[in-house]
C-alpha positions as CSV (number, residue, x, y, z in Angstrom):
1,M,52.4,-84.9,-60.7
2,L,51.7,-81.4,-61.3
3,N,47.7,-80.8,-61.6
4,A,46.0,-77.7,-62.8
5,L,44.5,-75.3,-60.4
6,T,41.9,-72.9,-61.7
7,I,39.8,-70.2,-60.5
8,D,36.6,-69.0,-62.2
9,V,36.5,-65.4,-61.2
10,E,32.8,-64.3,-61.1
11,D,30.5,-62.9,-58.0
12,Y,27.8,-64.7,-56.5
13,Y,24.8,-63.3,-58.2
14,Q,26.8,-63.6,-61.8
15,V,26.2,-67.3,-61.8
16,S,24.0,-69.1,-64.1
17,A,21.8,-70.6,-61.5
18,F,20.6,-67.1,-60.8
19,E,20.2,-65.7,-64.2
20,A,16.4,-66.0,-64.0
21,V,16.3,-64.0,-60.6
22,V,19.3,-61.5,-61.2
23,P,19.5,-60.3,-64.8
24,L,22.7,-58.7,-66.2
25,A,20.7,-55.5,-66.2
26,D,20.4,-55.7,-62.3
27,W,24.4,-56.7,-61.6
28,E,25.0,-53.3,-60.5
29,R,22.6,-53.1,-57.7
30,Y,24.2,-55.7,-55.9
31,E,27.1,-55.9,-53.2
32,S,30.4,-56.8,-54.9
33,R,32.3,-59.4,-52.9
34,V,34.4,-60.9,-55.7
35,E,37.6,-58.8,-55.0
36,K,37.5,-59.7,-51.4
37,N,37.1,-63.4,-51.9
38,T,39.6,-63.6,-54.6
39,H,42.1,-61.8,-52.2
40,R,41.3,-64.9,-49.7
41,I,42.2,-67.3,-52.4
42,L,45.4,-65.4,-53.1
43,D,46.4,-65.2,-49.6
44,L,45.8,-69.1,-49.6
45,L,47.7,-69.8,-52.4
46,D,50.8,-67.8,-51.2
47,A,50.5,-69.6,-48.0
48,H,51.0,-73.0,-49.9
49,T,53.4,-71.7,-52.3
50,T,51.0,-72.2,-55.2
51,K,49.9,-70.6,-58.7
52,A,46.7,-70.9,-60.4
53,T,45.0,-69.9,-63.5
54,F,42.3,-67.2,-62.9
55,F,39.7,-67.4,-65.5
56,V,38.0,-63.7,-65.1
57,L,34.7,-62.5,-66.3
58,G,35.0,-59.3,-68.6
59,W,32.3,-57.6,-66.4
60,V,34.7,-58.1,-63.4
61,V,37.6,-57.0,-65.3
62,E,36.1,-53.6,-66.3
63,R,35.1,-52.8,-62.7
64,H,38.3,-54.2,-60.8
65,P,41.2,-53.8,-63.1
66,G,43.5,-53.4,-60.0
67,L,42.6,-56.9,-59.2
68,I,43.6,-58.2,-62.7
69,R,47.1,-56.6,-62.2
70,T,47.4,-58.1,-58.7
71,L,46.7,-61.7,-59.9
72,V,49.8,-61.3,-62.3
73,A,51.9,-59.4,-59.9
74,R,51.4,-62.3,-57.5
75,G,52.6,-64.9,-60.2
76,H,49.4,-66.2,-61.5
77,E,48.0,-66.7,-64.9
78,V,45.2,-64.7,-66.2
79,A,42.7,-66.3,-68.6
80,S,39.1,-65.4,-70.1
81,H,35.8,-66.5,-69.0
82,G,33.8,-64.7,-71.4
83,Y,32.1,-61.3,-70.6
84,A,28.7,-61.4,-69.2
85,H,28.7,-65.3,-68.0
86,R,26.1,-66.2,-71.0
87,R,26.1,-69.8,-71.6
88,V,27.5,-70.4,-75.2
89,Y,25.0,-72.4,-76.5
90,T,22.4,-69.6,-76.2
91,Q,24.4,-67.2,-78.2
92,T,24.7,-67.1,-82.0
93,P,28.3,-67.4,-83.4
94,E,28.7,-63.9,-84.1
95,Q,27.4,-62.9,-80.5
96,F,29.9,-65.3,-79.2
97,R,32.8,-64.1,-80.9
98,T,31.7,-60.3,-80.2
99,E,31.7,-61.0,-76.5
100,T,34.6,-63.4,-76.5
101,R,36.9,-60.7,-78.3
102,R,35.4,-58.3,-76.0
103,S,36.6,-60.1,-73.0
104,K,39.8,-60.8,-74.4
105,G,40.6,-57.5,-75.3
106,L,39.9,-55.9,-71.6
107,L,42.4,-58.4,-70.4
108,E,45.1,-57.7,-73.0
109,D,44.6,-53.7,-72.5
110,I,45.4,-54.0,-69.0
111,L,48.3,-56.6,-68.9
112,G,50.0,-55.6,-72.3
113,Q,50.4,-59.4,-73.0
114,P,48.3,-62.0,-74.9
115,I,45.3,-64.0,-73.4
116,R,46.1,-67.5,-74.2
117,G,43.3,-69.5,-72.3
118,Y,39.5,-69.6,-72.1
119,R,36.7,-71.3,-70.2
120,A,32.9,-71.0,-71.0
121,A,30.4,-70.2,-68.5
122,S,28.9,-73.2,-67.1
123,Y,31.2,-75.3,-69.3
124,S,28.7,-74.5,-72.2
125,I,30.8,-75.9,-75.0
126,T,28.4,-78.7,-75.7
127,M,27.5,-80.7,-78.9
128,Q,25.2,-77.9,-79.7
129,S,28.1,-75.3,-79.6
130,L,31.3,-77.1,-80.9
131,W,31.6,-74.3,-83.5
132,A,32.9,-72.0,-80.5
133,L,36.3,-74.2,-80.5
134,D,36.7,-72.7,-84.3
135,V,35.8,-69.1,-83.1
136,L,38.3,-69.5,-80.2
137,R,41.1,-70.5,-82.3
138,E,40.3,-67.7,-84.8
139,E,40.6,-65.2,-82.0
140,G,44.0,-66.2,-80.9
141,F,43.4,-68.6,-77.9
142,V,45.8,-71.4,-77.5
143,Y,43.9,-73.6,-75.1
144,D,40.3,-74.0,-74.0
145,S,38.9,-75.7,-70.7
146,S,35.3,-75.6,-71.2
147,I,34.0,-79.2,-72.0
148,F,32.8,-81.5,-69.2
149,P,32.8,-85.2,-70.6
150,I,29.7,-85.9,-68.1
151,R,26.0,-85.9,-68.3
152,H,24.4,-83.0,-66.9
153,D,21.1,-80.8,-67.2
154,L,23.0,-77.7,-68.2
155,Y,26.1,-78.9,-70.0
156,G,28.4,-81.8,-70.6
157,I,29.5,-84.0,-73.7
158,P,29.7,-87.5,-72.0
159,S,31.3,-89.1,-75.2
160,H,34.0,-86.3,-75.3
161,P,37.8,-87.5,-74.5
162,R,38.6,-87.3,-71.0
163,F,42.1,-85.8,-71.2
164,C,43.9,-82.8,-72.5
165,Y,44.5,-83.2,-76.2
166,M,45.2,-81.0,-79.4
167,I,42.6,-80.3,-81.9
168,P,44.0,-79.5,-85.3
169,G,43.0,-76.5,-87.0
170,Q,41.9,-76.1,-90.5
171,S,44.0,-73.1,-90.8
172,G,46.9,-74.8,-89.4
173,S,46.5,-73.4,-85.9
174,P,45.7,-75.9,-83.4
175,L,43.8,-75.4,-79.9
176,V,44.5,-77.7,-77.1
177,E,41.2,-78.9,-75.2
178,F,41.9,-79.3,-71.4
179,P,38.6,-81.1,-70.2
180,L,37.3,-81.0,-66.6
181,S,38.3,-84.0,-64.7
182,T,36.4,-87.3,-64.6
183,L,36.6,-90.7,-63.4
184,R,35.2,-93.6,-65.5
185,L,33.5,-96.2,-63.2
186,G,31.4,-98.9,-65.0
187,G,31.2,-97.3,-68.2
188,T,30.0,-93.7,-66.9
189,N,31.9,-90.9,-66.2
190,F,31.9,-89.2,-62.7
191,P,32.8,-85.5,-62.1
192,I,35.8,-84.8,-59.5
193,A,37.8,-82.1,-58.2
194,G,35.9,-78.8,-58.6
195,G,33.3,-76.6,-57.4
196,G,30.0,-78.0,-56.3
197,Y,31.3,-81.6,-56.4
198,L,34.0,-80.6,-54.2
199,R,31.5,-79.3,-51.9
200,L,29.0,-81.7,-52.2
201,F,30.8,-85.1,-52.3
202,P,32.9,-86.2,-49.2
203,Y,36.6,-85.1,-49.5
204,A,37.6,-88.9,-49.5
205,Y,36.2,-88.9,-52.7
206,T,38.0,-86.0,-54.3
207,R,41.2,-87.2,-52.8
208,W,40.8,-90.7,-54.0
209,G,39.8,-89.6,-57.5
210,I,42.8,-87.3,-58.2
211,R,45.4,-90.0,-56.8
212,Y,43.6,-92.4,-59.4
213,L,44.1,-90.1,-62.0
214,N,47.5,-89.3,-61.1
215,R,48.7,-92.7,-60.2
216,R,46.8,-95.1,-62.3
217,E,45.9,-93.2,-65.4
218,G,49.0,-91.2,-65.5
219,Q,47.2,-87.9,-65.9
220,P,46.8,-84.5,-64.3
221,A,43.5,-83.5,-62.6
222,V,41.8,-80.0,-63.4
223,V,40.5,-78.5,-60.1
224,Y,38.2,-75.6,-60.4
225,L,36.4,-73.3,-57.7
226,H,34.9,-69.8,-57.3
227,P,35.8,-67.2,-55.0
228,W,32.1,-67.0,-53.9
229,E,32.4,-70.8,-52.8
230,L,34.6,-69.5,-49.9
231,D,32.1,-67.1,-48.8
232,P,29.4,-68.5,-46.7
233,E,28.3,-65.0,-45.4
234,Q,27.1,-64.3,-49.1
235,P,23.6,-62.9,-49.2
236,R,20.9,-65.4,-50.0
237,L,19.0,-65.2,-53.3
238,P,15.5,-66.2,-53.8
239,A,16.2,-69.0,-56.8
240,G,14.5,-72.4,-57.2
241,K,15.1,-75.3,-54.8
242,L,17.7,-76.9,-57.0
243,S,19.7,-74.1,-57.9
244,R,19.8,-73.0,-54.0
245,F,20.9,-76.4,-53.1
246,R,23.8,-76.5,-56.0
247,H,24.9,-73.0,-55.0
248,Y,24.8,-72.9,-51.1
249,T,25.2,-76.4,-49.7
250,N,28.6,-76.9,-47.6
251,L,29.8,-73.4,-48.6
252,H,31.1,-73.2,-44.8
253,R,33.2,-76.3,-45.5
254,M,34.8,-75.2,-48.9
255,E,37.7,-73.2,-47.6
256,E,38.9,-76.4,-45.4
257,R,38.8,-78.7,-48.2
258,F,40.5,-76.2,-50.6
259,V,43.3,-76.0,-47.9
260,R,43.5,-79.9,-47.7
261,L,43.8,-80.1,-51.3
262,L,46.7,-77.8,-51.3
263,Q,48.3,-79.8,-48.8
264,D,47.6,-83.1,-50.4
265,F,48.4,-82.3,-54.2
266,S,50.8,-80.4,-56.2
267,F,49.3,-77.6,-58.4
268,G,50.1,-75.3,-61.1
269,T,48.6,-73.0,-63.9
270,M,47.1,-74.5,-66.9
271,S,49.8,-73.3,-69.2
272,E,52.4,-75.1,-66.8
273,V,50.7,-78.3,-66.9
274,L,50.1,-78.2,-70.6
275,H,53.7,-77.6,-70.8
276,T,54.7,-80.7,-68.8
277,R,52.3,-82.5,-71.3
278,G,54.2,-81.3,-74.2
279,L,51.2,-79.6,-75.7
280,L,51.9,-76.1,-75.0
281,G,55.2,-76.2,-76.7
282,A,53.7,-77.8,-79.9
283,V,51.0,-75.3,-80.2
284,H,53.8,-72.5,-79.9
285,H,55.8,-74.1,-82.4
286,T,53.1,-74.3,-84.8
287,S,51.2,-70.7,-84.5
């Protein structure tokens, strides 16, 4: 089964875990490592003949436009990750619309083609910010991958549907939601297949979980990671103990685990997977 491989393109100092110690106004002062780390991922994908969707932060787009062109030139899908990695529920609808329109416009100006996909910073479309889905639809997005059906201190809607589905629009334009992957065990959703969960949990758990989704539930997985997760030499920042644990644990193991995923499973872009599910075609037909 074809699974969706997604890369959230942001630098190591731009994550939500460090926003209290590295404010946006100071971002320019830090060494940028995002381009080098993204190229490392591109080389690994080429070696395994695999394509992915890259959700790129608008701030990164402005400073590395050549990287965006390279992503498309090497056959990958580019989507939006917002502009400044602000969690959606910390913004007003007007602020969110402005930031989202800005980030989408930056990508479209560079590539000369519509940007169809969106992912919020830290999966921050929650029960507090479901209004964001209407904004995304109105701004011309076709699919979203921002909702994590788990319980977490920063994000999550535990009761949300676990698999991709179409959200009808009041204006007649639907939006497809492609949630982050979970396993349901004992009445509780457990995260799999991405980022810190790929680093913190044994690889055997991730492999078992994706196989369960594919073979027992007949559903594709969404795997995600960040370029900084393949960079164990990145500078260490003075954040809190929990933030440091989440960000730095097992960075030295991430590349090996990523390669094993590429060897063990079949991956494609979000659009490719949604097309195989008959959802993307439905959106294009009605929009």
